[in-house]
ZALUM-354227 format. One record per residue (C-alpha): residue in one letter; x, y, z. Coordinates in steps of 0.2 Angstrom, whole numbers, plus 5000, padded with zeros to 4 digits. Layout:
aXYZ...
//
This chain:
m521751504934k520951554918l519351644918v518751574902a519351424892p518651314878l517651154882r519051044876a520251114889f519251014903g518950834908r518050744921a519450784934d519050974932l517550984942a518151114954t518551234939a517151194926g515751124937g514950964934k514151004917g515751084910a516850944916n515750804909l515550894892g517450924891e517750744894l516550704879v517350834868r519150764871n518550584867g517750634850f515850634854p514750754844v514650894856p514251074850d515751184851g515851304866f516751374881v516751384900v516651534911t517551454925t517351454944y518751574945a517751704936y516351674948e517451694963l518251854955v516451934954a515851864971q517351934981g516252094985g515051974995g513251944993t512251834981r511451954970f512251954953e510952024940q511652204940v513452174945e514752254934l516052124927p517852174927g518552224910e519652074909l518251954912r517052044900r518352044886a518751854889i516951814887t516551914872d518151854863a517651674866y515951714860a516651794844g517651634842l516051534841g515451654827g514451774837g512751684834p511451604845v512151514860a511451404874v512051464892r511951334905s512451334924s513751214929a513951204948t515351114957a513951004966e513050964950d512950814938l513750704951p513450524956g512050554970a511750734966a511050774949f510450954954a509250934938g508451094935q509051174951q510051314942d509651404927t509851384908y509551514894l509251454876n509451554860v510451694868v510951824854g512251964856e513552014869p512452104881a511151964882l512651844884i513351944899d511651954906a511351764905v513051734913r512651844928r510951764930c511751584930w512851644944g511351714953s510451544951l511651464963w510751554977n508951534971e507751454984r507651284976a509451264974v509851314992a508451194998y509151054987r510851074994a510251075012r509250915010l510850835003g511950905017i513051015005s513651165013d513351335004s515151375007e515851224998v514951264981r515551374966i514751394949a515451394931v514451434916v514451334899v514151424883q513851324867r513251354850m511351334849v510751184840e509051214831a508351044835e507050964824v506850834837a507650824854g507550734871v508350634884l509250464883f509450344898t510750214896a509850104908d507950084912p507650204925v506150104932s506749924931g508549964933d508949854918r510649904912g510349814896r508949924890l509050104884v507550224886i507350374874d506050514876a505850624861s504750764855s504750904842g505851054844l507051094858g507250974872e506651094885a504951034882v505450854887v506550894902s505351014909g503850904907l502851004896v502450864884t502050684884p503550624873d503750484861h504450344871y505750214864v506450064873v507949984865d508349804871g510149724871r509749654854g509349824846r507449794845v506349944848d504749964857f503950124852t502550214861p501950384853g501750534863r500550684862r501750824859e500550954867v501751094863v503351134854i504751244860r505651344846s506951474845a506251654843a506851774831g508051894840g508351784855g507351674867v506151544864v504251524860r502951394863e501951334848t500451214848a500951044840a499751074825r500451244821a502251174823r501951034811a501151144798e502551274798r504151164801p503950984798v505450874802g506450834786g506750654783a505750584798e504450454795r502650494795l501550374805p499650394802d499250294817v500050434828g499150574820g500550624808a501850644822e503650634817r504550474823l506450464823p507150364809d507650184814e509450224810v509450384821v508750274836a510150154833e511450284832l510850364848g510950194857r512750174851l513250344857g512350314874r513250154877e514950224872v514650374884a514150254898a515750154895q516750314895f516150364912g515950194919r514150204924p512450234917q512150404910d510650534908i511050614891e510150764883w510250764864a509650854849y509350794831a509550934817q509950924799g510250744799r511550744813l511450704832h512150814845l512550774863l512150924874q512350854892a512850694901r512750654919p512650504930m510950424932t510350454950a509150354960l509350204948p508550044954p509749894956p509749784940p508349654940v508849494950g508049384936r507149224941l507449164959n507248984963p506048934977f507448934991q508049104986r506249174986r505949105004l507649165010a507249335002t505649355012v506649335028l508049455023m506849585017e505949575034y507649595043l508249735032p507049875034e508350005030r509950015019p511549955029y512850075031p514750045027i515050015046d513649885046m514449795031s516149785040t515549735057w513849665062v513249605045p514649475043h514749435062g512949455068p511449335065a511749325046g513549275049l513049155063m511849065051r513149055038n514348975050v512948855056l512548795039g514348785034s514748675048f513548545041g514248565023v513248705015r514348845008r513949015001a512449035013f512249225016d513849265006d513849424996f511949444998l512149634999q513049714985e513949884986e514250024973d515350174977g515550104995v513650104998v512449954998y511349964982r510549804981m510149634989l510349474979p509749324989p511049184989s510849014982p511848904995k512848754988p513048584996t514748504998v515248325000k515248365018v513348375018l513248185016a513848165033a512648295040p511348175046f512548075056r513348235064v511548305068l511048145077a512748135086k512548315092a510748295097r511248145108r512648245116y511848425118d510148445126p509348615122a508548605139r510248615148w511148745136t511248875149e512248755160d513548745147r515248825153r515448915136f513749015140r514249065157d515949125151y515149215137l513949315149a515449355160s516449425145v514949525140e514749605157a516549645158l516649735142r514949825145g515649885161r517149975154d517150165153l517350205134r517550395137a519050365148m519950255135t521450315124w521050315106g522050155104e521150065117l519450125111l519950075093r520049895099v518349885107p517349855091r518449695087q518249645105a516349655104l516349555088a517449425095l516149395109v514849325098g515949175093p515449065107v513649085104a513849035086d514748875093l513248845105r512048865090v513048735080d512948615094y511248635101l510148665086p510248485080g509348435096t508048565093g507748505075v507648325080a506448365094l505348465083l505348335069r505048195081l503548275088l502848325071v502948145065a502148085081v500648195080r500348165062v500447985064l499048005078g498048115066r498248265077g499448375066e498348525069v498848535087f500748545083a500948735085d499848745100l500948615109l502448725107h501648875116g502048805134a503948865132r504449015143t505649125133r506549285136t505349365124t503849315134d504849375149a505049545140n503249555136a502749525154a503949645160l503349775148e501549745155r502149775172l503049935167a501449995159e500449955175v501750065185a501450205172r499550185174r499650195193t500850335194g500250435179a502050435173l501750475155e500950645159a501950685175d503350815175p504550765183v504350575180p503950485197a505450405205e504450235205f504250235186a506050295183e506750155193a505650025185m506050095167a507950085172a507749905178f506849855162l508149935151d509549855161e508849685157f508049705140g508849855133h509949765121r508349715110e508449785093t507149915087a507349895068s508449745063p509449615072i510749605058l511249785058v512249885071t511750065066p509850065072p509750105090t509249975103w507849995116a509150065128d509850185115a508050245111p507050235126e505650335117v505250165108v504850085125l503850235131g502850225115l502450035119v502050085136r500950225130m500050105118l499749975132t499050105144s497950185131g496550055133s496149875134a496949755122m495849675109p495249505116h495949365104s495949185106s497149065096p496549005079a496148825078r497548795066q499348865066e500948825058s502648785066p503848925071s505148985059s506748885058q507749025052g508749055068l507849215072p506649235087a504849205087p503949285102q502449195110g500749275113p499849295129g499149145137a500249035127r500748925141k498848885145e498548855126g500048735126d499348635141d497648635134a498348565117l499348435127g497848375136r496848355120l498348255113l498548145128a496648105127h497048005111p496547825112l498247765108l499047865122r498047795136g499447695143k500447775157g502147745148r501547815131r500847965140a502448005149r503447975133m502348095123t502448225137r504348215137w504348235118v503248395120q504448465133a505948435123a505148525108r504748665119a506448675126g507148675108v506048825104a506548915119f508448885115r508148955098e507349115104d508449135120s510049105111h509549245099f509149355114f510849325122f511749335105m511249515103m512049575120p513649635112q512749735098p512449895109i514249885116l514849885098r513650025093r514150135108s516050115104l515750165086l514850325091e516250365104l517450355089g516250465079r516250595094r518050605094l518150625075c516950765078d518050845090a519450835078g518450925065v518350775053l516450735056d514950855059v514050725070p514550565078e513250465068a514250515052v515550375057f514250255050h514750305033l516550235036r517150055037l517949985052e519549955042e519550145038l519450185056e520750065061e521950165049i521850315061e523350295073d523050455083v521450555081t522250705089a523550715076l522350685061r522750825049g523050865031p522650745016h522150595027a520850705036e520250775020r520050605012l518950545026r517850695025e517650675006t517350485009v515950525021a515150665010r515250554995r514450405003a513150515012l512650584995k512550414987r511450355002e510250505000e510150464981l509550284985a508350334999g506850294988v507550144980r507149974986l508549844989i507649724979d506049734968p504649644978a503949584962a505449464960i504949384977f503049404977p502449384959p500949494954a499349394957e497549424951t496849534964g495049544958d494149674969a495549664982l496649814987l498049704990t498549514990g499949424999a500349265008p498849205018v499449175036g497749125044g496749195058g495049225049s494549395044a494449565053t493849735048g494549895055p495350065051v497150065044k498550125054v500250135045i501650115057a503350135048t504550135062p504650095080a504550275085e502750275079f502150125091g501150245102r500050295087l499250115086a497450115095a496449955099g495549885084d496749965071v497349865057l499249865059v500049905042c501949895042p503449865031y504249735043t504249675061n505449605073p505249555092s505149735098w503449745088t502649605098p501649705110l500749795096f499849625091q498849645108h497949795101a497849765082a496349695074a497349625060v499149635052v499649675035v501549675031d502549725015t503749585018g503849405025g502949245023a502049105033a503649075043s504049255046h504149335063a502549435060a501549275054i502049175069v501549305081a499949345073r499449165073e499849155091y498749305095g497349245084i497249395073p497149385054a498749425044v499349445026m501149445023g502249495008t501049615000g502549714994t501649884993g500449885008t501250035017s501150135001t499450074995l498450095011q498150255020d497850295039g496050285043q495550185028l494250055032v494849875026t494449695029v495949585031n495649395027g497049295033d496449135025t496349205007g497849325009t496749475003v496449655009t494849725003s493649865005p492249805018v490449795013t489449935021a488749875038t486849865036a485549745042g486149575037g487649665029g489549645030p490549655046a490749815056a492349895060g493349795072a492349635069v493349475069t492649325060g493349145057p494549055068g495249205076a493549275082s493249285101
//
């Protein structure tokens, strides 16, 4: 329990004693890196002084023993200028850099100034910004301590920061160096536009000169001063640095220094096993490393060039991954839900590695998505014969009569009816596996009945194209009744009850509406709000406010009158649901009537055969959508069982909130034999795991799972605000309404341009009110595209940045035929379209 010890006494495992900065610097010193000599005033010293209580340290009197230990260590450094840096125990960690949150004092001279700087570093643990930062990360104040690092001052000629990976692209093969004259404080505090060096894997350097607006130097007698760049160059030029006329005489680091920085950076990253953020200084021909910490919020490495199949699959995956999966997702619904189902379906026909490892984890947290590239096996050669055999045997129109389906519904109902709270821990712990086991039969049904769906759709497509009527193909499919159309109709009826009873403004809620709402949630409450391939987002039943938002939107005014466009594409074959729009059955019947009027279909037999083919294709579409609807029924059972496990872990003092259980994997939960006896190291290990993963997740909050540019290559935009995949529907003009989550559904008004990051079936009712749709993800076969075409509204998919580029209230024109979003022409006599106007095929 030393109060003061030299840097070399510490290593990366000494976080609790030396804080993040001290532990990392000690690790570097032990391994021979060029770190200025110094010592650490440990957390024991802080605790000794803090025993009196309070958080104000500026005037506190240090115990004699501690004061002597500090001054003796200072004398051992020669008693000259030193840098005094805060080193908190929750600092310089993966996921929590605490960059600039606590204080640093440079060019501290003399014992009184040193003691004062140490006290001020202790006090900075409690400054407003540090306390707020900890609160955002969920770090308890009671859990943090602070040490202080004291090092010989390096009178830097040039200093800055080295990133051992590209902080923008995530490329681990590139190093990025920012540098400027004088002390590095000018760079890290953002006072200058620094010189910028990018070093690739072969050592080639791309240099961009900075402006060096100011230079920070050590002042005589202590502290620092700021000088203008011109004055600094005139008084203290950098010895040995190259002079570059094209950058106004600014000092550029010699090539050999850049190369040496790169070598040191790679070695430091290798030592810590992850990319590093390193502060450095160059003085009198030598490099010094002043600090090293893990890079935080680092994007995943670039995925490289994706093949066409990967890009198409990525558009689907991005749409169905609106948020980062938790560890519990990765160990439950991701491998067993819709993604796992499609992997099994494709595997049964000889395609392997479909949906395998498409989500990659780091420190137990998903950090990137890499679209898989499925590989065919020899078995795929027999796939056509297996498809035809199954298509003959299994009729999608009769799939609900299959005994496996009836048994599945009975099993789901039985498990849903069990009282989770009344179960013992052992009984409750078995429920997640029981819920996951329920989905197996539906996967088998998909394998057996999808071939009939595919054959029916292909047969109809070939027939209408042979007849020269390919444009009616999509409209022909609209006659199918699905559980999604049933849900939308039920939602309309619920909205009518709300209008009639005034339920949305009444307190208490009228009994008629409460009963109608309960019945709606009982039948449709298992629908997902955010993603069908994750278990952690709530369902409609778990988040009834989402349904109330939809009801509020439907009761706020009349829906925009849209007719179907003249030309639509076929629904997605990704195995995920594609809802139908209002009046779809009538549109389908009208299309069938137009088709049967063809001269080659005048014969009674031919007309009957074509009608059967259309009905078979509609039955296939209904099977695909309805099987997804029923496939999702075990998901809320699984979610509720996990939250009950989390609640009991809260009661045991292991978790703070039940939802924190999402940071654990199912296998880790299954290792807990008795929650009431959970004590000691096992409980502490679980708490640390949850806290560490929560920090990592918070760190990655602003980092995308995949760079949209890898999927949607930048295109020439001209005057367009955005470009994306054209989905059809003509064009429309209206004010933007950015809807980021289902909780915001009620904000959409009739005539708004809906701008959103993704969609799924729960978003369908919004399309009745929207003038147009702009989505960050997706393509022509995505859910949003299909629904938009059915509602006859213009849509642009895969814009990548629509939700960040466009702002609420901004007037835009969406052209679904060209894939552009532009600023509208001001409406004048003979001018462009007015707000809310719809033109082209989707006009009504």
